DRENKE-80238 format. One line per field, with one value per residue (C-alpha): residue number from 1; residue in three letters; x, y, z. Coordinates in Angstrom, 3 decimals. Layout:
N
kefi c(NUM	...)
zapa c(ALA	...)
c1 c(X	...)
c2 c(Y	...)
c3 c(Z	...)
% end
This chain:
217
kefi c(1	2	3	4	5	6	7	8	9	10	11	12	13	14	15	16	17	18	19	20	21	22	23	24	25	26	27	28	29	30	31	32	33	34	35	36	37	38	39	40	41	42	43	44	45	46	47	48	49	50	51	52	53	54	55	56	57	58	59	60	61	62	63	64	65	66	67	68	69	70	71	72	73	74	75	76	77	78	79	80	81	82	83	84	85	86	87	88	89	90	91	92	93	94	95	96	97	98	99	100	101	102	103	104	105	106	107	108	109	110	111	112	113	114	115	116	117	118	119	120	121	122	123	124	125	126	127	128	129	130	131	132	133	134	135	136	137	138	139	140	141	142	143	144	145	146	147	148	149	150	151	152	153	154	155	156	157	158	159	160	161	162	163	164	165	166	167	168	169	170	171	172	173	174	175	176	177	178	179	180	181	182	183	184	185	186	187	188	189	190	191	192	193	194	195	196	197	198	199	200	201	202	203	204	205	206	207	208	209	210	211	212	213	214	215	216	217)
zapa c(UNK	UNK	UNK	UNK	UNK	UNK	UNK	UNK	UNK	UNK	UNK	UNK	UNK	UNK	UNK	UNK	UNK	UNK	UNK	UNK	UNK	UNK	UNK	UNK	UNK	UNK	UNK	UNK	UNK	UNK	UNK	UNK	UNK	UNK	UNK	UNK	UNK	UNK	UNK	UNK	UNK	UNK	UNK	UNK	UNK	UNK	UNK	UNK	UNK	UNK	UNK	UNK	UNK	UNK	UNK	UNK	UNK	UNK	UNK	UNK	UNK	UNK	UNK	UNK	UNK	UNK	UNK	UNK	UNK	UNK	UNK	UNK	UNK	UNK	UNK	UNK	UNK	UNK	UNK	UNK	UNK	UNK	UNK	UNK	UNK	UNK	UNK	UNK	UNK	UNK	UNK	UNK	UNK	UNK	UNK	UNK	UNK	UNK	UNK	UNK	UNK	UNK	UNK	UNK	UNK	UNK	UNK	UNK	UNK	UNK	UNK	UNK	UNK	UNK	UNK	UNK	UNK	UNK	UNK	UNK	UNK	UNK	UNK	UNK	UNK	UNK	UNK	UNK	UNK	UNK	UNK	UNK	UNK	UNK	UNK	UNK	UNK	UNK	UNK	UNK	UNK	UNK	UNK	UNK	UNK	UNK	UNK	UNK	UNK	UNK	UNK	UNK	UNK	UNK	UNK	UNK	UNK	UNK	UNK	UNK	UNK	UNK	UNK	UNK	UNK	UNK	UNK	UNK	UNK	UNK	UNK	UNK	UNK	UNK	UNK	UNK	UNK	UNK	UNK	UNK	UNK	UNK	UNK	UNK	UNK	UNK	UNK	UNK	UNK	UNK	UNK	UNK	UNK	UNK	UNK	UNK	UNK	UNK	UNK	UNK	UNK	UNK	UNK	UNK	UNK	UNK	UNK	UNK	UNK	UNK	UNK	UNK	UNK	UNK	UNK	UNK	UNK)
c1 c(114.895	114.103	116.092	113.122	113.022	116.766	116.459	113.640	115.662	118.738	116.630	114.989	118.386	119.698	116.719	117.167	120.877	120.243	117.537	119.862	122.717	120.545	119.124	122.254	120.399	122.703	121.488	117.833	115.342	112.085	109.154	105.957	103.162	100.157	96.901	95.134	92.194	89.485	86.723	86.181	87.570	85.638	82.776	83.883	82.141	83.746	87.197	86.660	85.708	88.942	91.294	94.101	97.845	99.935	103.636	104.462	105.121	105.903	109.011	107.086	107.117	103.927	102.797	103.022	99.243	98.967	101.779	100.145	96.745	98.305	100.026	96.986	94.821	97.377	97.524	96.919	95.023	91.300	90.198	92.473	90.895	91.889	94.717	92.735	94.043	92.546	93.722	93.005	95.624	95.265	94.741	95.483	99.204	99.882	103.048	103.390	105.646	105.608	108.983	108.922	111.720	112.101	114.858	116.359	116.298	114.413	111.872	109.672	106.021	105.056	101.260	101.123	102.930	101.844	105.433	108.276	111.275	114.617	116.195	118.820	120.089	120.475	118.401	117.792	114.720	116.470	117.107	113.397	112.606	113.952	111.460	112.885	110.188	110.980	114.054	112.325	108.993	108.721	107.666	108.249	106.600	108.186	105.984	108.000	106.627	108.116	107.933	108.803	105.249	103.894	105.466	103.708	102.210	103.333	105.800	103.456	100.596	102.831	103.865	100.249	98.924	101.835	100.982	97.245	97.714	100.039	97.352	94.849	97.281	98.260	94.609	93.961	96.766	95.167	91.807	93.341	95.312	92.167	90.381	93.232	94.209	97.524	99.200	100.314	101.388	102.170	105.346	106.768	109.742	112.211	115.618	114.508	117.774	119.723	117.111	116.995	120.763	120.477	117.713	119.730	116.788	117.013	116.791	113.253	112.072	110.755	110.070	106.693	105.979	106.774	104.445	105.244	103.176	103.263	101.400	100.636	103.185)
c2 c(128.019	125.698	122.621	120.433	121.903	121.442	117.831	117.164	118.638	116.593	113.441	114.003	114.490	111.348	109.274	110.541	109.716	106.209	105.610	106.693	104.577	101.486	101.768	103.100	106.237	108.998	112.325	111.301	112.280	110.599	112.133	112.785	112.356	114.630	113.245	111.438	113.145	110.517	112.637	113.288	111.425	109.715	107.323	103.691	102.586	105.473	104.570	100.923	102.022	104.015	101.498	100.543	99.989	102.794	102.706	106.320	108.628	112.280	112.868	115.386	114.527	113.644	116.435	115.540	115.230	112.926	110.683	110.477	109.634	107.054	105.171	105.332	103.947	101.200	99.845	102.574	102.317	102.922	101.750	103.412	101.580	98.149	99.042	97.585	98.349	99.350	95.995	92.573	89.999	86.346	86.022	89.760	88.992	92.352	90.829	93.067	96.114	98.908	100.369	103.670	104.362	108.029	110.148	111.011	107.542	104.487	104.686	102.276	103.266	103.109	103.098	103.279	106.626	107.725	108.393	107.351	105.803	106.266	103.035	104.003	107.326	107.664	106.884	103.147	103.466	101.825	98.748	98.268	96.981	96.340	98.396	101.683	103.870	102.734	104.893	108.147	107.739	109.664	106.723	102.985	100.906	97.601	95.101	92.974	90.094	89.728	85.952	86.124	87.382	84.200	81.793	78.460	78.645	76.004	77.454	76.947	78.633	81.492	82.197	82.006	84.415	86.825	86.962	87.406	90.041	91.970	91.773	93.483	96.324	96.828	96.961	99.632	101.601	101.098	102.390	105.384	106.272	106.003	108.300	110.823	110.979	109.182	106.539	103.199	99.703	96.698	94.863	91.390	91.937	92.605	91.096	90.221	88.795	91.837	94.261	92.477	92.943	96.618	97.107	95.146	92.899	90.038	86.424	86.184	89.160	88.356	90.779	89.978	92.739	96.340	99.084	102.346	105.466	108.966	111.423	110.383	111.600)
c3 c(122.176	125.086	126.039	125.076	121.567	121.147	122.293	119.796	116.927	117.835	118.160	114.766	113.115	114.777	113.598	110.040	110.128	111.445	108.844	106.030	107.339	107.652	104.153	102.433	101.382	102.547	101.195	101.065	103.718	104.688	102.808	104.723	102.185	102.078	103.462	100.609	98.980	99.117	97.623	93.932	90.962	88.200	88.964	89.207	86.011	84.116	85.462	84.503	81.020	80.680	82.344	79.968	79.637	78.161	77.299	76.484	79.403	79.941	82.090	84.222	87.918	89.744	92.110	95.820	96.183	93.172	94.441	97.855	96.375	94.057	96.868	99.138	96.349	95.730	99.269	101.807	105.072	104.574	108.037	110.597	113.506	112.247	109.858	106.952	103.481	100.139	98.709	100.261	101.225	102.206	105.968	106.195	105.959	104.226	102.795	99.746	100.073	97.509	96.572	94.705	92.235	91.264	89.760	93.144	94.657	95.845	98.650	100.590	101.015	104.695	104.807	108.603	108.718	105.215	104.258	101.978	103.731	101.925	100.697	98.104	96.832	93.074	90.003	89.536	87.305	84.348	86.503	87.211	83.712	80.246	78.239	76.896	78.467	82.020	82.635	81.659	83.444	86.731	88.904	88.809	91.512	92.485	94.308	96.720	98.775	102.241	102.554	106.259	106.840	105.265	107.747	107.978	104.499	101.969	99.419	96.478	98.305	99.417	95.823	94.658	97.253	96.808	93.093	93.594	96.295	93.985	91.311	93.594	94.280	90.659	89.607	92.244	90.590	87.167	88.383	90.144	87.023	84.884	87.313	87.579	83.899	84.395	82.255	83.665	82.683	84.872	83.893	84.340	82.027	84.827	85.580	89.084	90.446	89.241	90.566	93.915	94.219	93.292	95.870	98.464	99.231	101.703	100.570	101.940	99.865	96.395	93.535	91.969	89.429	88.561	87.384	85.634	86.338	84.851	82.703	79.108	76.592)
% end
């Protein structure tokens, strides 16, 4: 093994350790998502016809490819040259972050690197909503507005656009789930202050909605 290879390995381990320490996610590693499959799926009109909310979920995990496609559909980069996303935002602020709560921990979806960044180790799914099905579903998405990216916008307008931008993302999730045979429901019944404390969010981060995704039960 060359010195360069040893250096790269040591550097990678150091970056992972720093990432875990910063986010309080010791034991979790960053997850490099598979490239999204952008071909196939049901025609748009068919997916619209089958779009619906479902509240019964199988506990089966989503396969890696399905999770990658889901997050790309939600708010992934569809124009690499400009960094444009699959969902619009006011003034291209891209202020909505998607947190992914799974059985092993909480992750932040990083669209630029197509990866999941560890945030918290441990299962916090039950904290993401009060409905009984939440804690057993494989994936709960939490949509968080980073208000620091909306500097200069009046508070009322910032709240309005954060809500509408979240709506675009959640509808993308609905349409992907209809196309892929998944079940989903968007949820506002969340103890947001308690969840924000659990997620260790900053004061300028605001939980907007949550959305449960899995296979139909």
